[in-house]
N, C-alpha and C positions, 0 to 999 in steps of 0.2 A: 059695610065696607070698609076693607082695609086701606090705608095711604101708603102702604110700602109695600116692598117687597116680602113674600111670606119667610119666617126664619128656616134658615137651612135645615129639613127634616131628615132626620137620623132614626134609625130605628129604634133609639133608646128615647123616643119621645113618651112621657109619663101621664096617663091620663088619670090624675089624681082626683078625688072629690074636693071640689072647691066648697063646703057648704059653709054658710056664713056663722060664726061663732057670735055669741050673743054679747056685748057689753054695755057698759052702764054709762049714761051721760052723753047729753048733746053739748054742742058750745053753750057757754053761757053768755048770755048778751051782755052781761055787766063785764067792767073790767078794772082791775086796781091797779094805782099808780103808788110808786115808792121811789125813794132816793138809795142810789147806789152809792156803797163806798168806794171813795177816790183815794189813789196813793200816789206819793210825787213821781216823777221820773227817774228811772233808775238807769235807762238805755245807755247805749256805747257804741260809736261809730267807730269803724276801722276799714281800710282797704287790704284785700286779700294780695299777697306781697306777688304771688305767683300769675295771678291773671288780670288784676286792676278792677275787680268787682268790688263795689260799695257792699261791705257788710254794716248790718244794723242790728245789734243786739238788744232786744226789747227788753230783755230780763237781765240781772246780773247778782240778784240777792243770792246768799248762802241757801239755796232751795233749790229742788227738781222742776223746773218749767218745763212744759211739754206742749208741744203744738198739737194741734189737732190731727187725724189720722191722715194720712195724704189724699185719700178720696172724698173727703169731707170740705166744707167750704169754711174758711176759716176766716177770711175777710167778707164784714157786712158787704150789702151789695153797692152800698155808697163807698166802700171803702174807709169809712170813718172810724171801724175798731176790727182787731185781728183777735179773735178767740184764742185761747191757750189753758191749759191747766196746771196746777201749781200745788207742789205738796207743803209751801209755807202753812203756816198759821192762819187760820181762816181763809185759806185760800181756794181750792177746790176751781170751779169754771171762773177764770178772769178775762179782761179784755184789754189789749193796749190801745188808747186812744191817738191814732194819727196824726191828729193836729196838735197835740201837744206832750203826747210822750208819756201821759200819765196811765195809770193799771187802774181798773175798775174791778172791783168785787161782784159777783151776782149772788149778792147775799139777801136773798128773798126772804120775807116775813115767815114762810112757811118752811125753809129750808134750804139746803144746797140743789145745783141742778147738774143733772149728767146727758150723757149720751146726746151731746149739744153738737149741732150744727147752726150756721148762717141760713136764713133764708134765701132759696134762690133769687126771689126779689122782694122788694122792700127791705127797710132796715130793722129788721128782726132777728130774732134768736129762738130755735126750735130747741125743746129740751124736755127731759123725763124728770120728774121728781115723785120719787114714789111710783105711784100707779096712774099718777096725771101726766098727761102728755100737754106741756104748757107753749106758749107763742108769747115773747117778750119784745116788744119794740121799745127803742131807744130814743130820747131826745135829750139832746148833748149841748149845753151851754159852757163853749170853752173858755178856759180864762186866759188872759192875757199876761199874768205872771204864776205858772203852775207851781213852781217852787214854794211860793208863797202863799198863794190863794188858790185853792183845787178847784177846778172846773165842777160843774153840778150835771150830774146824769140822773134823768127822770126815767125809768122802767114803767111802763105800762103792761101789765099782765092778763094775759086772759087764758084759762084753762078751756083748752080744745075738746078734751075728753077724758074718761076715767074708765082705766082697765079693769074688767071683772075677774079675771081670772089671766095667768100668765106675767111676763114682765119683759121689759126690755132687753135683748141678748146682743143687740148692736146699737150704735149710733144711729140716730134718726137722719134721713137722707133726703131730701126735698125734690119734687118732679120740677123739670126745667122750666115748665108753663106757670109755675109758681101756686097751681091750684092744691097739692097733697103733699104730703111728707109720708114718709114708709120707715117701717121698723120691724125687724125679725122678734117673734116673741118666743120664750121657752118658760119652761119651770110651772108647767100646768098643774091644775089638783088632780087630774088624772095621770098616773105615772106613764100610763101607756101611750099618751097623746104625743104626737110628733109636734115638731116645731112649728111655727104660722108666720107667714110673712102678712102684713095689714098694711091697710093707707088708710090715713086721715084726711077728711076734706078740710082745708085750712082755712074755709069761710063758714061753712054750717059746723064743723067739728063730728061729723060723721064718720065713723069709725065701719070698715069693711074688709073682708079676707080678700087677699089676692089670691093666694093658695096655703095648702096643707101640706107639709112634709110629712114621711114615713118616720117613725121614732127609731133611733138607735142613731148610726154614723152617718147620715146622709144629708147633714147641713154642719156648715162650717161659717156661716154668718156672713160678713161684707154685704148687707144689702145695701144696692146703690142703684140710683136712677140714671138711666141713659141723660149726657148733658146735652143731647139735642132733639130726642124724642120721649115725648110724654107719656107713652104706653108702654115704654120697655123698662123692666127692672132686670138686676142681675143678683144673685145670691152667688155663694162659694159651697159646693158639695164638701162632706167630710173628709178627713185624710184617710189616708191609707195606713193599713197596720202591716207589719212584718209578713210577709209571704199572699197578701192580696196581689188580685192581678189587675189591671186597669183595663185591658182590651176588650174590645166588644165579645171576644168567645167567652169571656168568665163569667158574663152575667146570666143565671137560667130565667130570672124573671127581670120583666124594665125597670122596676125599682132597684135591683142590684146595681145599676149604673150608679146611682147615688151611693148606695153602703159601700160601692167596691172603690170609692175614691175620685171619682170623676170631677174636676174641679168647677169649671167655667158653665154657669146654668144662666138662662135668661128666661122670663116671664112676660107675655103681653099680658098688661092689666084688663084685657078686653075678651082674651079668651082663658087665662087663668091657667096655663099648663106651661109646666117648666120644659124646656127644650136643653140639651147639651150640646153647645156650639161648639165645642171642641173635644175631640176624642184624644187624651193623653194615652200613649204607647206604656208598656208595661216600663217600668225604671226612669220614664219622663218626668223631670221638674218641669210643674205648670204652679205659678202660684203669684200673688199681690196683684191680681188684675183692677183696672181701673177704666172707665170709659172715655174716651176721645170724640173727636169730630165725625162727621156722617155714621154714627152708629158704629165705629169701630171701637174695638177692645185693644188695651193694652196690657200685657201680662210678660212676666220674666219667666224665663227658663230654660231648658235644654237636655240634653243626655251625656251623660259623661261618667268613668268611673268616679268612683267615692274614696275617701271623703271629700277630696276637693270637688267643685260642683261647678258647671259650665251653667250662665244663665244670661242670654240675650235678652234683650228689648224686644218684643215682639209685636207686631199689630195684626190682629183679627178682623175681617172681614164677616161678621157674623150671619149674614145672607148667603153668602157662596163659601164660608169656611176657608179662604184663602188667608194665607199667614206670610207676611213677610218680615225680616229683620229689620230693624230700626236703630238698634244700637247692638253692635256686635260684643258678645263676651269672648273668652279665651280659655282654650285649657292646652297643657303640654305635659307629657308624663313626668319630666323632671321637676316640674314646678311644684314648690310645697303648697299648701293650705292658703299661707298669707299671702303669697305670691300673686297666686292665681286670682285669690279674693279681690286684689287692686283691680283686676280687670273684668269684672262680672258684676251684673246689676241685679237688686233685690226689690227696688221700688220705684215705679215709673208712673208719672203723671204727664198729661198733655197740656199744653194752654188752650184755651177756649177759642183762639184765632186758629189753630191749626200750624203755626209756625213754629213751634218748638215742642219737644218732649224732653223730659228731666230724669235721672236717675240718680239712685246712691248706691253707695258698696260699703263694704263692713269696714271699710277704713275711715269713711266718714266722707269721701269726694263726691262731688256731685257734677255729673257730667251732661251738659246739655248738647240733643240731637235735632239738627234741622230738620223740621218735619216733612220738607220738600225733598231734599238730597241726602238724609240722615246724616251730613257730616258733624262731628262731635267736635264741641268745645266743651273744655274744662272750667267749669263755673268757678269753684271754689273747693279746698282740700283740708284732710287732718281734723275735720271736727269729732273724729270718734278714733278710740286705740282700738285696734283689733283684737278681737276675744273677749270684750267688755264693753259696755254702757248701751245707752239706747241709741237703736238707727236712728237717721236723719227723719225718715218719712216724710220726703219733701212732697211738698204741694204748692198750687198757685194761687195767683192773686186772681183777680176779675178781668184784668187786661192784658193779662199775658207778658208783664213787664218785671215780675216779680216773684220770687219762692221763699216758702217758709220752711224752715226745718228743725231738727233738734240739734244742738252743738255742744261739745263738751271742749271746744277750743279756750275758755275762759278758766276751765278746772270744773265745776260741777254743771249740771245740764241747764242749758237754756235756750230759750227762743231766740232764731235768728231770722231774718228776712236779708237775701242777697237780692241785689239789682242788676239787672241783665246791661252790660254796656252798650251805649247807645248807638256806639260805631258798630256793634255787633247787630244790632235790630236793624240797622239801616240794610246792612249786608243781606239780611235773610228777607226783608221787605223788598230790594229790590233786586231779589233773583229770579233770572228770567230764564234761565238753563232751558234749553231745547226749544228757546223761542225765538233765539238768535239767526236762524237758517231759516231764510225767505222761500216760500214755496214756490216752485216753478213750473 
């Protein structure tokens, strides 16, 4: 029996065979422990001169340091560590210790970790190392003087399972109930075999297939679990090519909806049938989706003449198909691409308590939109030069108080955290719009 309404049924519901693949390895009972390398703090604080928001640059070294992708978990569940990756020597997956400002390297005895995310629950990191899917729990003994005597960080590692075929094509992503982690797989021995989305039981290590997708252009990655429903996974369909038509009339067979570039797909792990929950029109931009509260999805997009593009922040109800604009973009005929890019949004993520949505643009500006009223608040700006550099890819902490993003403000690419001013939080928390009029 389903505990929620049926996902909106559209004629492109695809009945893919979801036969199980054969994988090797169950969870190993034994776990190994080792120390992680600890580096002294290099952080820097400043205040945004326009908005008053507090900015904490976690990294300042002459290397490219990048936050995890905007729909992954960057903060550990207890917020003791913020994960990121670094191009520095012996960098790779690293972490910022929030108590001391020190940096830690995930230098495991068997090599570096990739495709990482923090677990939804518990003080752990989930990652891939070659064909191994691993869980790394951390125990931190913070130093009272981190500049002279480093903290001690002990990692306890467990190999959950080992893939017999294929490899991760996405970062891992945990279910909100803490039971599973999902990942997309490609690169199978059989070149005709399409991508697969699988889940791993974090307790037993059992790996099972959620769904198998058609070979070709029907898969664009971005596998992610609903932040509120442990049964729902989403993934991105493949990109359209020149001449492709996205509308329903273009598809001769159901699987053509994936091959023709429909972006937003949701699969219930109990049914294992992917459904296209939003049908894009020809020429419509639909990109960079993420889950928010109440099984709503955020995405960016719109329709406008090119090369400049209109891109609103939109909220999708996956059950009814209803869409509303939470963060308006703008387009006008006389505007240059650079001018228009200042007012359009490309990555949007929502706070887990529903109070805020944050979005970034190609100029490195971060805009907050109130979850209830959609009123905009510029959080910080100028973290990217239009036309070059990494996008901010802004993501949330666990409490809805801070956002993490990539910044070029100090020169090279660094990981930065912006704290929402307390006065803004107070305004939003006390917002009772629509409730002041007493019923008569």
